[in-house]
N, C-alpha and C positions, 0 to 999 in steps of 0.2 A: 313592461318594461319597450325601450325607445326602439324603431323601427331601425333596420338597417342601411346605411346607402350606401348601394352599389359602388361606387367610382365618384374616389375624388382624381383628376385627371389634369394635365395641363389644356389647354383649349383656345382656339383661337375666341377675342372675347366680341366678336362680330356676330356669331348667329343670333338669329332671330330671336331666341329664349332667352339668350346669355343677353343682349342690351334689352331684353324686358327686366330682367334682372336689378340689372345696371341701371335703371331709369326707376324702379321700386327703390334702388337706396337713396339716389338722387332726391327723391321725393320723400323719403323718412329725413333726412337731411335738412330738407327745405322746409321740412314742417316745423322743426326746431328751431333752425338756424337762417339770421339773413342772407340773401345772396354772399353777400361780402364772406360769411363765416363758412363757405361751402367751397372743400378745396379736392371735390374729387375728382380722380383720373380720368378721362374720355376715352371712348372704344380706338381712338388711332393710338392713345399713347400708352393705354393698356400691349394694345399687340407691337409697341415697339422694342427692338432686341436687347432693349436693358430691362425688361421686365419678366415675368416669369407667372402664369396667370393661370392659376385652376380656378376651374368649377366642381360643383359638387352634385350629383345625381342622386335621383332616386327614382325607380322607375322610368329612366330615361329624361324626367325632367329637372330642369335646370333648377336648385333648390337653395344653394348658396356659392360665393365665391371667394377668391381674394387671390391679392396679388404680391410677389417681391418687387422690388426697383433696386437696381443696384446700384450704388452711390461713388463717385467717380473717387471719393477716398480710401474706397474698399470696406464701407459697413453697405449697410441695406437697409430699407424701409418699406414696411407692409403699409398694402396698400387695399382699397375697397374690400377690406373683410365686410361682408354682408351675409345673413341668411334671411331666407324670407320669411314673412307673416308662420304658412304652414309646415316651416320646420322648425322654427324654434325651440328650444327645451329638450333635443335632442345630441345635443354635444355635438354639431356639427359645426358651431366657429370654433371650437378647442380642437376639431379634427383637421380643418383645416389649416388653423393657426401654425397643428404643430407639423404638418406634411412642411409649409410654408420654411419653418424653422428650421427643419430638416436638409429644405433645397439649396438656403442660404449657408448651412452651416458645412454642406459637403462641395459647396465653393469656395472655401475660407473664410467666410462672414464672421468674426466676431462678437461686432453689434449689429444688433437691429434694432431701428427708430419706427415711431408710429405717431400719427396724428390724429388725435379723434374729439370730440367736442366733451366738454364738461356735463351734457345735459344726457351723454349715450350711458347712462349710469351702469344698465345691464354690461354693455363693452369692458368701461373701465374696470369694474370687478373680476371681467374674465381675465383682463392683460395684467391686473394685480395676482391673481391666483396663478397665473403662467409664469409670475417674475418680472413683470417690466414694472418703472420706478418709474417718478415724475423726472423729466430733466426739461432742459431749455431748449429753446428753437434750433432743430439743424435744417442741412439744406439751404433750401432758397427762403424756407420759413420767418416771417418776425414773430413779435408778441402781437398778440390779441385778444379778445375778451373770448370771442370762439374758439378758442383750438387748445388742447390739454397734450403736451409733446412728452413721449415715454419711451425709453428705453431696455433693453436689454443684452445683457452680456449672454451670448451665447456657451462660452465656453464654462461657464458653472462658478467662476467668480464673481464675487461683490463687483457691482455696478459703482463706479467713482461718479456717476451723475445723481442731481438728484436732489 
């Protein structure tokens, strides 16, 4: 049975162990994609008022994170969803996503977007299991070979994207 995580809570991303987790996320991305294919939001961006940033801790240690960024059109984007190598396979990514989706829904958001890389096959499979479907670029993104854009309608209605 998977070990329980004691806490998933909104935190400031500038704590040293969280910064280390974000750096691990960057390293993971840069192992798979060139710098021009890396779109990770930095700590300053994650601390902005238009972002809710969550950290998952096990025994006090930051093991996962994720954020939701509020977009001007009333939609939102999931950002920086990452689980440490030590905590993969425990369902933590799904728990963080569910919490982010609930935060967005409570704010009245009906459409969530995300940008990921096509080589992040485990993440893409999880997103699809959670009801995300492929769509075109959104917000300030442009078509590029390193991005896969996905969306989910939080109302339960089928998405007309994709």
